[in-house]
C-alpha distance (Angstrom), angle and dihedral (degrees) to the residues before:
residue distance angle dihedral
X1 . . .
X2 3.81 . .
X3 3.80 95.4 .
X4 3.79 123.0 118.9
X5 3.77 122.5 -124.3
X6 3.82 94.5 -97.6
X7 3.75 118.5 62.5
X8 3.76 116.2 161.0
X9 3.80 136.1 -178.0
X10 3.83 103.7 -143.1
X11 3.78 101.0 146.0
X12 3.77 124.5 144.2
X13 3.85 106.2 -160.7
X14 3.78 122.3 -141.2
X15 3.78 128.5 -143.1
X16 3.79 122.7 -144.7
X17 3.80 115.8 177.4
X18 3.76 106.8 -47.1
X19 3.81 95.9 -20.0
X20 3.81 133.3 88.3
X21 3.78 117.4 -153.5
X22 3.78 122.3 -161.4
X23 3.77 141.5 154.4
X24 3.77 131.3 -138.7
X25 3.83 125.9 -132.4
X26 3.82 87.2 -92.5
X27 3.82 90.2 52.1
X28 3.81 96.9 -109.8
X29 3.78 105.4 156.4
X30 3.87 120.0 -138.1
X31 3.75 131.2 -169.6
X32 3.82 111.0 -158.3
X33 3.80 132.2 -173.3
X34 3.83 102.9 -109.9
X35 3.75 93.9 -143.5
X36 3.83 100.3 46.3
X37 3.78 105.4 18.3
X38 3.81 89.9 -127.7
X39 3.75 116.8 148.3
X40 3.86 116.5 -105.7
X41 3.77 95.1 -178.2
X42 3.81 141.8 -36.1
X43 3.73 134.7 -147.8
X44 3.84 126.4 -153.1
X45 3.82 115.4 -158.9
X46 3.82 90.8 -168.2
X47 3.77 95.3 -121.6
X48 3.79 110.5 -134.9
X49 3.76 103.0 -140.6
X50 3.76 141.2 141.5
X51 3.79 138.9 179.3
X52 3.82 92.8 -80.0
X53 3.81 91.3 71.5
X54 3.84 111.7 104.2
X55 3.77 92.6 -138.5
X56 3.80 143.2 -19.3
X57 3.79 118.4 -136.2
X58 3.80 143.2 134.3
X59 3.83 117.9 -151.9
X60 3.77 95.8 -172.8
X61 3.81 149.4 -58.0
X62 3.77 133.2 -107.1
X63 3.82 134.8 -130.4
X64 3.80 134.0 -138.9
X65 3.78 134.2 -179.5
X66 3.81 116.1 -159.7
X67 3.73 119.4 -125.0
X68 3.81 128.0 -155.4
X69 3.81 92.8 -124.3
X70 3.83 94.4 56.5
X71 3.80 104.3 26.7
X72 3.77 133.6 59.1
X73 3.84 122.2 -118.4
X74 3.87 87.8 -109.4
X75 3.78 91.8 56.2
X76 3.81 92.9 46.1
X77 3.82 91.7 48.3
X78 3.81 92.6 46.9
X79 3.82 100.5 43.2
X80 3.82 117.2 -3.6
X81 3.81 92.1 168.0
X82 3.76 120.5 29.8
X83 3.82 142.4 179.3
X84 3.80 116.0 -140.5
X85 3.80 110.7 -145.3
X86 3.80 123.0 -170.2
X87 3.79 116.8 -154.7
X88 3.79 128.1 -156.6
X89 3.79 95.0 -126.0
X90 3.83 91.2 66.5
X91 3.82 102.3 -91.8
X92 3.81 130.3 121.1
X93 3.82 121.1 -152.7
X94 3.76 131.5 -157.5
X95 3.85 108.9 -155.8
X96 3.83 126.7 -174.6
X97 3.78 105.3 -109.7
X98 3.77 92.3 -145.5
X99 3.78 102.1 45.2
X100 3.83 108.5 19.3
X101 3.84 89.8 -124.1
X102 3.82 122.9 132.8
X103 3.80 116.8 -95.6
X104 3.78 101.2 -115.1
X105 3.84 94.9 -161.2
X106 3.82 92.6 58.5
X107 3.78 118.7 92.8
X108 3.87 110.2 -57.1
X109 3.81 99.9 -3.1
X110 3.76 93.1 -49.8
X111 3.84 100.2 -35.1
X112 3.78 127.0 97.8
X113 3.81 121.3 -162.7
X114 3.83 108.7 -136.4
X115 3.74 91.6 -176.8
X116 3.83 91.1 75.3
X117 3.87 110.5 124.9
X118 3.83 92.0 0.6
X119 3.87 111.5 146.0
X120 3.79 92.6 -133.8
X121 3.86 119.4 25.1
X122 3.79 95.4 -177.1
X123 3.84 104.4 143.2
X124 3.78 113.6 -101.9
X125 3.81 98.3 22.9
X126 3.78 93.4 95.6
X127 3.83 116.6 37.0
X128 3.82 124.8 173.0
X129 3.77 101.6 -150.7
X130 3.84 105.5 158.5
X131 3.79 129.8 69.7
X132 3.82 111.2 -95.1
X133 3.85 122.1 -122.0
X134 3.80 111.9 -104.3
X135 3.79 122.6 -156.6
X136 3.81 128.4 174.8
X137 3.80 88.4 -82.2
X138 3.77 111.4 11.0
X139 3.77 144.4 63.1
X140 3.81 108.6 -152.2
X141 3.78 111.3 -162.3
X142 3.75 138.1 169.3
X143 3.83 129.8 166.1
X144 3.73 149.7 -152.2
X145 3.80 121.6 -86.6
X146 3.81 120.9 -155.1
X147 3.85 114.0 -89.9
X148 3.79 121.6 -123.6
X149 3.79 94.4 -13.2
X150 3.79 102.6 122.8
X151 3.81 144.9 -17.5
X152 3.78 88.2 -116.1
X153 3.82 108.0 51.7
X154 3.77 130.5 160.8
X155 3.79 126.0 -87.6
X156 3.74 127.3 -75.0
X157 3.78 91.5 -154.1
X158 3.83 119.4 164.4
X159 3.82 114.9 -142.4
X160 3.74 141.0 -171.6
X161 3.83 120.2 -144.8
X162 3.77 132.2 -174.8
X163 3.81 103.0 -97.7
X164 3.82 91.8 -145.0
X165 3.86 101.8 42.6
X166 3.79 106.3 17.6
X167 3.82 92.1 -123.1
X168 3.81 115.4 154.4
X169 3.82 108.4 -109.3
X170 3.86 101.4 172.8
X171 3.73 145.7 -16.9
X172 3.81 134.2 -146.6
X173 3.82 110.7 -164.2
X174 3.84 104.7 -172.9
X175 3.79 93.7 -159.1
X176 3.86 98.3 48.8
X177 3.77 125.3 98.1
X178 3.82 86.5 -126.7
X179 3.84 103.8 31.8
X180 3.84 93.6 -167.8
X181 3.85 95.0 53.2
X182 3.80 111.7 118.8
X183 3.84 112.0 -148.2
X184 3.75 119.0 -122.2
X185 3.84 115.8 -115.2
X186 3.82 95.7 -87.0
X187 3.85 94.1 45.9
X188 3.75 135.1 69.6
X189 3.77 145.5 -146.0
X190 3.81 118.1 -91.2
X191 3.76 124.8 -72.7
X192 3.83 116.3 -117.9
X193 3.83 95.8 14.1
X194 3.84 109.2 162.8
X195 3.80 110.9 -101.9
X196 3.73 134.2 -142.5
X197 3.81 108.7 -137.4
X198 3.78 103.6 161.0
X199 3.82 124.6 77.8
X200 3.77 116.6 -80.2
X201 3.81 130.7 -142.4
X202 3.80 132.4 -132.9
X203 3.82 135.9 -148.7
X204 3.86 105.8 -159.9
X205 3.83 93.1 -168.2
X206 3.81 92.6 55.8
X207 3.82 92.6 31.6
X208 3.78 88.0 -134.3
X209 3.80 128.1 143.2
X210 3.79 116.0 -153.0
X211 3.78 113.9 -150.1
X212 3.77 125.5 -169.3
X213 3.82 104.8 -142.3
X214 3.81 129.3 -142.4
X215 3.80 127.7 -136.4
X216 3.82 119.9 -86.4
X217 3.81 111.5 -92.6
X218 2.99 131.3 -75.4
X219 3.80 87.6 43.6
X220 3.78 102.7 -146.9
X221 3.82 101.8 35.1
X222 3.80 122.5 66.6
X223 3.75 105.8 161.3
X224 3.83 94.0 113.0
X225 3.74 102.0 36.1
X226 3.79 117.6 129.4
X227 3.82 122.8 -134.6
X228 3.81 88.0 -107.5
X229 3.82 92.2 54.3
X230 3.85 89.8 49.9
X231 3.77 96.2 44.1
X232 3.84 100.1 82.7
X233 3.80 102.1 16.0
X234 3.79 117.8 127.6
X235 3.80 88.4 4.8
X236 3.78 142.0 124.0
X237 3.82 109.9 -114.8
X238 3.79 124.7 -163.2
X239 3.80 111.3 -159.6
X240 3.77 128.8 -179.8
X241 3.81 104.2 -113.2
X242 3.75 95.1 -145.0
X243 3.79 100.2 46.8
X244 3.84 105.5 17.8
X245 3.78 90.3 -127.9
X246 3.83 118.1 148.9
X247 3.79 114.4 -106.5
X248 3.80 96.2 178.2
X249 3.80 143.4 -37.2
X250 3.74 136.2 -152.7
X251 3.84 122.8 -164.1
X252 3.81 115.4 -146.9
X253 3.90 96.8 -172.3
X254 3.76 124.2 27.0
X255 3.85 116.9 -142.4
X256 3.80 90.1 -3.9
X257 3.81 111.2 -148.3
X258 3.79 97.7 163.3
X259 3.86 104.0 59.9
X260 3.80 88.3 -110.7
X261 3.76 93.9 152.3
X262 3.82 130.9 139.6
X263 3.89 109.0 -75.8
X264 3.81 104.4 176.0
X265 3.75 143.2 55.9
X266 3.80 113.5 -89.8
X267 3.79 119.0 -117.5
X268 3.82 121.4 -132.6
X269 3.79 121.1 -149.3
X270 3.80 141.7 154.2
X271 3.84 112.4 -125.1
X272 3.78 134.3 176.8
X273 3.85 115.5 -111.6
X274 3.84 117.0 -179.2
X275 3.80 90.1 -20.6
X276 3.81 94.4 -49.4
X277 3.83 127.2 107.3
X278 3.83 109.7 -122.2
X279 3.79 123.3 -172.9
X280 3.78 105.9 -133.5
X281 3.75 142.4 -178.8
X282 3.81 122.4 -139.8
X283 3.81 109.7 -152.5
X284 3.82 118.4 -175.5
X285 3.74 118.9 -153.6
X286 3.83 134.2 -163.3
X287 3.85 87.2 -113.7
X288 3.82 87.1 74.3
X289 3.83 93.2 -109.0
X290 3.75 127.3 121.6
X291 3.79 112.2 -148.5
X292 3.78 116.1 -148.1
X293 3.81 114.7 -159.9
X294 3.78 139.3 165.7
X295 3.75 100.4 -101.3
X296 3.79 91.8 -149.3
X297 3.79 96.0 62.6
X298 3.85 110.0 2.8
X299 3.82 94.8 -112.9
X300 3.82 115.2 149.2
X301 3.80 114.0 -104.6
X302 3.77 93.4 -177.4
X303 3.82 110.9 41.7
X304 3.82 117.0 -109.0
X305 3.84 104.8 -172.4
X306 3.79 119.0 -159.1
X307 3.77 117.9 -138.3
X308 3.83 134.1 -175.1
X309 3.79 113.3 -90.4
X310 3.82 133.6 -154.5
X311 3.77 113.7 -81.3
X312 3.81 131.3 -134.4
X313 3.83 130.8 103.2
X314 3.76 141.3 167.8
X315 3.78 117.4 -68.7
X316 3.77 110.2 -74.8
X317 3.76 93.7 19.0
X318 3.84 134.0 82.5
X319 3.81 141.5 -155.8
X320 3.77 115.5 -121.0
X321 3.79 109.5 -114.4
X322 3.85 93.4 -136.9
């Protein structure tokens, strides 16, 4: 009775050993025997939702195995193998992969509040829907922000948390003058920061996370956007997973007024270019284009020429010439 109008099953299950882990649209987490499909356990986060949410979905969960060189003995004893579950109401859960019980040494007894320092904590405005990137030390998580709801929407900040304890390690707020600034307790991240709602990708050798970025909110009106809000919208961002520092960015649409952002997880591959192996990233966009870039530096491998476009926009707005 409290569901919104849009409920979607978009999960990509993961398999670890002999177990498949998946989440339902309402973020119930299931562990299934990979051979038989029989349930081993399930966990219900008691999603706090109502009809004001734009949608309810879970695109997947992530897995981490604690290691002695990065985790304390208490963490390893409590939860040596864990599933990280994002929930649409702005919480992040760490669940024991063997038992389905909460990892007590993570954040607040297994639950991390992602609404901390958000400029607007109204339920449903910020929804983590995609599985976070997990490195040896860090959970990198972003989230969806409600489309076309207001000209003053909550932040699309990207954050890195300690995978064992849930401690905040860094932040990258795409709409802030200093994206890496972490607000003091009484302050908040920036309104209307572009968000990254689709799954990201990770290159462990480069320690870079590749994030497909959304359009600045509200999606189809840009008359009052700041240069900072425009800077990383509808772009591919490469962030250092350990520090959150920007390595490079590439914008696929300038001053996007059509919601033509990047809706899918990038693909990493090594290809041969003029006899040389080049590590690339394939980034599909809603425009129908697939951008191919050197994932070390963001330089185009396949040319993407920019041409003048027809002008004309709503009063108070403009269309970018290129």
